[in-house]
VONUNU-121789 format. One record per atom (N, C-alpha, C, O): x, y, z. Coordinates in pm, whole numbers, plus 50000, padded with zeros to 5 digits. Each point is the difference from the previous one (the first is absolute). Example, Ala and Ser with C-alpha at 12.3 -4.5 7.8 and 13.67 -1.06 7.14 Angstrom:
% residues 2
513194943150780/499115011950000/500905012050000/501044999850066/498615010749862/500825011950006/499235010950073/500515011150017/
//
This chain:
% residues 186
457679086176980/501084997550093/499585005750136/499455010950007/500814981750100/499605003950134/501245003550080/501024993249989/498895017050089/501125004250083/499754995650143/498985003450058/501954989249997/499964996050140/501085008050070/501135001149951/498555004550162/501035007750069/499834998950150/498924997050051/502165005650018/500005001550144/501145009550032/500585005949909/499744995750217/501005009850036/501414996349954/500875008849995/499394978649971/501354995849966/500214998149852/501125001849951/497844994549976/500204996949859/498695001449925/498924999950058/501205001549813/498824999749916/500364992749872/501164999649959/497844994649979/500254992749877/498755000449914/498915003450047/501244993049828/498884999349908/499834985649957/500974993249966/497805002050035/499714986449953/498855000849901/499185009250006/500774981249904/498985000649895/498754991850031/498965002349940/501134988350155/498814992150033/500134994250140/501104998850055/497774997750002/499934993350129/499184987349979/498865000549954/501744988450080/499294987249986/499514997549859/498974993449980/501745011849920/499624998149860/498965009849951/499634999549882/499875009250203/498965009649960/500625013449962/500965004550062/498485001749837/500415013349957/498765008949998/498894995149977/501285017550047/498885009250005/499505001750142/499974990550078/499645021649955/499645003350139/498884991250054/500094995150112/498865002849810/498874992150049/500384985350018/499614993750098/501165001049809/500434985950010/500924998050120/499874990150072/501045019249948/500924999050114/499235001050131/500274992550094/498785016749913/499175001350121/499244987150027/499884995950116/499614997649781/499294987350018/500934988950047/499594991450078/501665008649873/500984990050046/500235001650149/499994990150074/500225022449973/500235002450143/498764996150081/500124993650105/498725010249847/498754996850070/499864984950017/499744995150110/500424997549782/499874985450005/501064993950090/499714991150080/501535013649907/501104994650079/499755001750150/500134990450077/499525021749965/499825002550143/498714993650053/499964995950116/498995003249801/498794993150044/500294985250026/499584994650102/501144999049808/500344985950018/500934998050118/499854990550077/501105018549938/500964999050109/499335001050136/500304992150089/498795017449928/499405002350131/498704992350022/499534999150113/499904995449782/498804991950015/500354986550064/499134993550057/502125002449933/500444987150052/500064999250151/500184989150055/499695022050015/500064999650145/498684994950056/498935003149947/501154989250158/498794994550061/499765006550136/500935004750066/497834995549974/499605006550124/500284991350123/500395005250104/499434981849884/500234990650111/499245003650127/500464997050110/498385009549875/499145002950115/500565010750094/499405002850104/501745003349863/500605010050087/499145012650013/499955006250106/499384997449786/499135011950004/498904998150103/499715009150077/499664979049923/498934997250096/500535000450143/499365005750088/501794988449935/500614999950134/500305014350045/499755003650115/500785004649792/500295014050034/498725007350039/499965006950102/498974991549818/498735006750031/499444995350133/499425008050075/500744979349956/499534994950129/500755006450116/499405003350102/501924998449882/500795006450106/499585014450019/499855004750113/499985002449777/499585014150010/498605000950056/499725008650083/499384982649873/498625000050050/499954996750148/499185005750072/501664985449975/500034996650142/500405012150083/499515001950111/501375006349835/500415012050071/498915010649994/499815007550095/499484993149793/499015010549975/498584995150026/499195000149907/500504995850210/498644995550026/499005011549997/498854998149960/501565013550081/499125011649997/500775012249952/501235000250004/498045009749951/500635012549958/500725006550117/501025006749981/498474991550139/500645005950118/501394994150023/500875006850055/499364980849903/501324993750013/500975004649893/501214997650012/498295008749884/500825003849886/500995011050037/499595010450051/501704987349925/500975010650027/499935010649889/500424997449887/499075014250145/499895010649900/501355006949983/500795001250093/499435003349784/501245007149968/499885014450046/498915005750005/502215000150028/500045014150038/500705007949890/500664994249914/499205018850091/500715008649905/501504998250017/500755000749903/499694996950220/501424997550024/500454987249928/501114999649946/498054990150052/500324987749927/500195003049851/500934994949937/498185013550009/500095003749859/501295007649974/500724997049904/499585012650181/501225008049985/501254991150005/500935001849922/499074988750169/501144990950014/500134991149876/501124997749952/497764997349996/500034991649880/500485007949879/500764994949918/498805017650072/500445008549888/501505002650010/500714999349900/499765003850220/501425003250015/500914987949978/501195001749976/498274986250032/500824988049979/500074996049853/500724990749965/498555016349949/500014996549858/501335003749934/500625010050035/499804981749870/501245002749926/499755011249901/498975000349933/501975008750059/499895011549910/500584996449863/500844991149988/498695015849912/500574998649867/499574987649924/500604997049897/498414995950150/499524988149929/499025004449891/499395010650009/500474981049890/499085003049890/498555000150050/499644992550091/499575016049849/498575000750034/499284987849946/500424994049901/498495002450163/499174988949955/499045004349892/500195010549938/498774981650037/499045003149894/499315013650014/499585005849901/500294999250223/499335012950018/500925011949970/499525011349991/501774986449994/500945010749965/500375009250114/500695010049978/498894987150145/500285008750114/501284995450069/500114988550043/500855020349968/501284997050064/499834999850153/499105006350054/501784986450013/499994999350146/500185013750063/499435002950105/501375005549830/500275013250059/498735008550012/499975009450080/498984987549845/498735007150015/499424997750139/499385008950057/500824979149996/499524996850135/500985004850106/499595004350108/501704995049861/501035004550095/499855015050026/500095004550114/499685003149780/499905014550015/498555004950008/499755012050000/499324978650007/498595003750013/499715006050136/500764998150095/498155009149914/499665006950125/499374990350101/499704988549968/500105016650151/499414992150109/498594995349964/499594989150038/499685019149889/498644996549961/499994987249916/499104991750014/501895006749898/500134988049919/500174987750089/499404989649975/501425011650127/500234988950093/498724996550075/499724988250024/499515021850013/498724997650069/499044992549908/499354990450042/500565014049831/499114993349905/500454985649973/499174990949990/502145007049999/500514986349982/499654991450121/499624988449985/500515017350134/499684992750122/498534995850001/499694988550032/499435020649933/498574996949996/499734989149896/499284990450027/501305011149854/499774990449893/500534986150038/499294990049982/501935009250070/500574987050037/499224993450113/499834987850000/499705020050097/499184994350107/498684994649945/499514989750046/499915017249856/498784994849938/500284986949927/499184990850003/501985008249932/500384987449935/500044988850103/499494989149976/501135013650139/500134989850104/498654996450060/499694988350020/499525021850009/498704997650063/499054992149911/499234991750048/500825010949822/499084993549908/500624987749932/499324992749928/501985005150095/500664988549940/500015000649849/499904989749933/500235022350012/499945001849855/501055010049956/500165010650059/500564985749835/500965009049937/499625000649852/499894989649936/499925022350009/499635001049858/501064993749909/501194999850033/498374995249854/500894993449906/501165008849955/501094994949974/498705018250016/501095008949956/501204999450094/501135002849958/498644993650168/501104998950095/500814987349977/501114998650051/498344992349874/500684987249974/500664999749862/500634990149964/499245020649959/500585000349867/501485003450007/500455007650086/500284986749822/501425003449986/500384998249854/499294993749922/501845011950044/500534998649866/501204990750008/500935002450077/499064987049844/501094990349999/501035004549897/499675002449884/501594998850160/501095004149914/501034988749993/500454995250104/499935000549776/501064989949990/501375006450018/500275010649944/500594982950133/501365004950025/500964988649964/499794988550038/501275014949890/500974990149955/500694993550120/500435006950092/499664979749905/500714992750104/501505000249972/500795004150085/499604991349795/501424999549961/500185008249874/499494996349894/501245014750115/500225008649884/500814993149892/499905003549882/500904986750157/500804992749902/499214988549937/500494993549908/498325003950141/499164989349946/499245004349877/500205011149949/498924980350003/499185002749882/498905009850037/499074996650072/501035015749878/499045010450036/498654998349930/499035006950035/500904984149868/498714997649935/499244988450065/498884996949960/501724996750140/499384988850071/499225005250120/500575006350089/498144991049914/499165004850111/500424994250134/499745006050105/500904982449894/500454993850125/501225006850059/500424996750111/500175012849817/501155007650050/499535012850068/500785009350019/497954991250018/499435011850065/499264995750126/499454989150008/500565019750090/499184998250119/499015011550003/500225010449938/498714987750133/498965010350006/500135008150127/500264994750108/499565018349878/499815008450118/498635006649984/499585003249889/499764998950222/498675006249998/500105014250053/500515002350110/499015007149813/499945013950044/498605002450056/499025000249925/500905001550205/498725002350067/499785014850020/500945007949998/497814995950022/499685013950031/500595003650136/500034991750091/500425020649923/500625004550126/499034998950117/500414996150109/498335007149871/499034999350108/499794985450042/499754997250117/500364993549788/499904985850033/501194995550084/499854991850090/501325013649878/501204996550077/499875004850145/500454993250092/498945018349927/499785005250136/499054990550074/500264996350115/498664999949820/499054990650061/500684986650029/499784994250106/501055000949803/500714987450021/500935000950120/500134990450076/500525021049942/500885001950115/499204998950130/500454993750095/498395012549907/499144999450119/499504985850024/499974995350114/499634997949779/499524986350014/501124990550038/499804990450075/501395012349874/501174991850035/500225000250151/500244989650061/499685022249999/500175001150144/498924992150074/500274993450100/498505007449849/498894992550061/500224985049986/499854992650097/500505003049783/500204985849974/501154994750084/499894989350061/501205018049944/501174995650075/499684998850150/500494990950067/498705018149982/499685000150142/498974989450038/500124993750105/498875004349810/498864992250043/499764986949927/499404990950058/501025007749819/499454988949923/501014991749922/499624993849901/501625005750139/500994992749922/500304986450061/500264998750119/499684991449797/500374986550038/501524999350017/500725007649935/499764983550148/501444998750023/500784996949872/501185003349991/498174990549912/500684996249876/499745009849886/500394997349887/498985013850139/499705010049898/501105010549999/499925009950073/501104988149845/501155008949998/499805012349913/500705009950018/498374989749888/499815011149908/499515012750066/500135010849942/499314988350177/499475011850067/500735003050131/499415005650092/501834990649915/500795002750120/501195008749965/500634998249896/499675011050192/501155008649978/501274991449999/500124990450076/500825013349839/501304993449987/499914985449960/500934992450025/497965003649912/499864986549947/499685001249852/499465010149955/500864979649970/499775000349858/499504986449955/500274989850062/498995010349828/499564987549942/500884995849884/499824989149945/501135019450017/500864996549887/501214992250046/500435001250115/500124990949795/501154991650031/501305007549977/500984997750071/499045011149832/501265006849964/500395011050092/501045006349980/
//
C-alpha cells in the first residue's frame, strides 16, 4: 500500500496504473513521464536561440560577466521552504552561506558562461507526481501532474540565466521566459 500525502490530505492506495510493488510502481511512473515528455518537438527553436545568443557573444570581451552582487540578488530571490533537489541541499544553505560562497558561485557561473558548458549534475531533477483531482481515481497515472525538484544551486543559475535571456535573447512570441507571462491555459 502506498501513501500519498500533501498539506491538505493523505490517502492510501494499493496500486498505480495496475502496478504493485515499489519497483513496478517506479517503472510505471518512469514510462508514463518518458512518454508524456518525449512527445514534445523542438521545432528548430533551440537552434534559433543559440544563434541569438551567439550573435550577442561574438567575443569573450562582449560577454556580460556576473558579479557577486548578481549572485547575492539571485540567492535572495529564491523561494524559501521548497523541497531539496537530488543533491539534498536546501536553499537556506545558500541564503545563510558566507560571502566566500557567493564569490565561489560567481566564479563558477562565469566559467559556465565563458565556456558555454554546464555540468550534467546541474540539469538533474527529481520528478514527483502530484494528484490533480483528489476526488478522481488515485490509481490512474493520468490523474497526476509532474513537478520537478531541481538542485538549489541550479535554481540560482537559472535565475541568473533568466535575467540574461529576458534582457537579450527572447523572441516576441516566447512567453515561457517572460515575467508575468505563462504558457499554461488554466
